[in-house]
N, C-alpha and C positions, 0 to 999 in steps of 0.2 A: 220491427227493428228497434224502435225506441224502447220497447219493453226489455229487449235483450241488452241494450246498452245500459239501461238503468240497473238491471240486475248485475252486470259486470262491475259497474261503478260501486254499487252497494257491497259486492263481494270484496272488491279491492279495499274499500274503507274498512270493512269488517276485519280483514286480515291485518291491515296496518294498526288498527286499534288494539287487537289482542297481542301485537308484537312490539308494543312499546316497552321500553326498559323499565323494569319494576324496581330498580335500585335508585334510591334517592341520593343526591349529591354524588353521582357515580365517578366523577373525575376530581373530587375533593376541591372544587372551586369555592364552595361556601366555607368561609373560614371566619369565625366570630372574633378571633384574636390572632392575626397573622404573625405575631411576634413571639409566641411562646413555644411553638413547635409541638403541641400536644394533639393527638388524634381527636380528643374529645371536643375540640373547637371546630371540627369538621362535622357539624351537626347533620344527621343524627348518628354518626359513627361513634363506636366506643370500643373498649377492650374487654373481652370475656374472661380475662384472668388478671393477675397483678402485674403482668408484663405491660410495658409502656411504649407502644408503637408511636411513631412520630408523624408529623405533618410538615410539608414544605410548600412554600409559596413565594413567588417572585416579589411579593410586597414586604417580605420580612427583611429587617435591617439590623437584627440583634447580633452583636459581635460574640457574646459569650457562648451561645448555642446557635451556630449558623444554620438557620432553617430556610435558606433561600433557594431559589431556582434561577439558574442552573447550578450554582455553586453552593455547597453546604458542608456540614461536618464530615459526611461520609463519602463525598465524591463530587462528581460533575455530571449532571444529566438534565436535559430539557424535559419539560412535561410532554407526555404523549398527546394530551389535549389540554388546551387552556394554559393556566399559570400554576397549577398545583398538583401535588401527588402525595401519597403516603409512603412511609418507610417502616420496615420492621426487621428485627434480628430474629430470623425464623428458627435458628438453632445455635445458641451461644453458650460457650463455656460448659458444654455437655449437659447442663441442667436447666438452662434458661430459654424459654420459648416466648415469642410474641405473636399475637393474633389480632386481626381486625374483624369487627362485627357490625352488622347493620340490619335494621328491620326493613323488609320489603314493603312496597306501597300496598300490596294486596296479598292475600293468601294464595298459595298455589292450589290448583284444582286437580283433584284425584284423576289419575290415568291420562292426564295431558302431558305432552312432552315439552320441555323447556330447553332453550339454548342458554348456556352460561359461559361467561368468559371474563378474563381480566388480563392486563398486561403487567409484566414484571421486567426489571432490569437489575442486574447485580451491581451493587455499589463498588466504586473503584477501590475503596479501602479494604474490601474483603479478600482474604487470602484463600478462602475456600468457597466452593459453590455447592448447592444442595440439590438433592433429588426428591421427587414426590411432593412438590408444592401443590396444594389442593384447595377445594372449596367444599364446605359442609353445609347442608340444608337442615334446619331445625324448626320444630313447631313452637319452640319457646325461647325466650331470652336466656342466655347463658352467662353466669358469673361464678367462677370458682377461684377462691383466694389462694392460688398456686402460681408458681413460676415454671413448673414443669409442663409437659405436653398435655393437651386435652385428649382424652381417650375416646375419640370419635373416629368413625371411618368415613372419610370424605367421599361424596358421590362424584365429584369432578377431581381428577388427579392427573398431573403431568409426570409420567414415569421416567423422564430423562432428567439430566442435569441442565440447569439454566446457568450458563457461564458468560453470557454476553453482557459486557459493561458499557457497550456503546449504543446498541439498538434496544428497542423494546420488544420483548418476546411475548406473543399471545398464548395464553393457556385457555383452552376451551373444551367443552364437551356437552353432551346431551343428558338430560335427566327426566325420567318419567315420575311425576309426583305421586306420592301416597295420598296426599290431600292435607291441607292445613299448614304446610310449611310456610313460615313467615320470616325467618331469619337466615342469614348466611354468615359463615365464618371463614376467613381466608388465612391459611398458614400451613405449617408442617405438623402433621398429626402423628408421625412416627415417634415411638418412645426413644429415649436416648440410646438404648442398646441397639436400635434398628435404624437410626438416622444415618443416611449415606451421604458422604461428602467427598469431594476431590479438591486437591490443591490447584489453585489458579494464579496465585501470586506469591511474592516472597514472604518469608516468615515475619518480618517486622510489621506486615499489614495485619489488620484485625482478623483474628481467627474465626470470628462470627460471620456466617453467610448472611449478609445484610442485603435486603432487596427493596428497591423502590416499587410501588404498586400504583397503577392508574387505570382509568377507564373500565370500571366493573359493570358488567351487563348481565341481566337475566331477563329473558323475554320468551313468550310462548312461541314454539316452533310453528312456522307458517310455510307451506310449500311454495307460496308465491314470492317469499322473501328469502328464505333460508334454503340453499341448495344442500347444505350439510353443516351440522353443528360441530363436526370433528375434523373436517378436511380443510385444506387451503389455509393452514395456520400461518399467520403473518408474522414475519420477523423484521418488518420495516421500522425504521426510526421515524421521528417526528418529521412530517413534511417531505418524506422521501418517497418518490415514485420511481419504479424501476426504469421507465422510459427516460426520466430525467437523469437518473444516476449514470446511465450509459453515455450521456453527453459530456461527462467530466472524468478525466483519467489523470491521476497523479502517479508519476513513475520517475526513476525506479523507487521501489518501496519494498525492502529497506534501502537506504541510501546513506551517503556520508554528510548530508546536510545540503547537498545540491540536488535539485529535482526540477521536474517540468510538469506543469499542469496544461493538459490539452482540454479545450472546451469548445462548446458550440452554443452561442446565445443569439438572440434576435438582434437585428439592427437597432442601435440606440440604447441597448441595455448595458448595464455595468454590474460588476460583481466584486466580491472580496473573498479571499481564502485566508483563514486564520488558523494559527497553530497554538495549542494549549498544552500545558503539562498535565499530569494525571490528577492534579487537584483542581483543574479548571482555570488556572491562571493563564491569561493571554500573554503569549511570548512573542508573537510574530504575526504580521498581517501584510497582505499584498493585494492591491486592487488590479482589476483587468476590465476590458471593455470590448465592444463588438468590432473594433478596428483590427483585431487579431484573433487567432484561434489557439495561441500558445503563450504561456507565461513561464519564464525561467525564475526560479526561486532560490535564493541563497540564504540558507539557515545554518551555515557551517559554524556559526558562533555557538550553537546549541551543543550540549554534551551528548555523548552516546546514551541511548535509552529509549523508552517508549513514550510517545506523545499522541495527541489527537489533533485532527484537523477537521474543519468544516468549510463548506463552500456555500455562499449565499449569493443569489442573484435578485436584485431589486428587493432586498431584505427578506427573501424567502430562502430557507435552508433547503438546498437541493441535494446535498451529499455530505456524508460524514463518515470518517473511518479512522482506524489507528495508523500511526506513522512510526516507523522504527528507524532510528539513526544509529549507525555503527561507525566507529572510527578505526 
């Protein structure tokens, strides 16, 4: 029996070791200069073209180019993990493309299957959303002095439109290595004539589909850890668990500025619901506690339009969603 247990322990350790994330600085937490907003300070990430993808972190306090988290030049979004994330205009002005590139910790091994994933969220300022966001594996570092698309065929691709500006959407898939792949590039590889977009916002918004990017992961497939590289794709936002979200209901939505929050929290707990405009500016907040299960909210001072709200309990974000006010 001891021999069997030892074998199982070794098997488990072996599977864990080969399933470690091969992407360095995967959630863009390492930032050598958190004030300039350039992806090159998220070492070892860089750009494979003359495009200039961006970097955001909660430590940034620069006014000229707001590179903060959750509020920045292109919108309002919490990090999926930690305090930072990247951003890129994946198809702008018909001829301008931005990409992210990083060198993996080790080469991929021929004929082995790898699970690859990353999270994206459409920036609030985008009036268009994009189709076919993907990841490309390469044996060598890429740099082309261009602003147009890279003529590569990504091995991981999301065939639908990513339109969610509130939650993080996971893009993932499986890849069987040829052998020797050491670099990944994230972006939109469709040429201008084939890039597919849909309108999601009013015309005054930025025509460029601009996406935040976080939590990049490449690891060897393990049957003990990965049930499927391509199923159960997560669309949850930061700190949001489905069982927790069901405990909080804001209604009616849309409303005229008057609404009710029904909630269930443990004895002694307290929470806060906050309302923001589309730029992330805090407009309204209301506290609640365990002495009740319902809170009436009067936000009738707000104009008709689209807003966001989030609910925090003991400083943990448990729910977030859009709020529509009509007059």
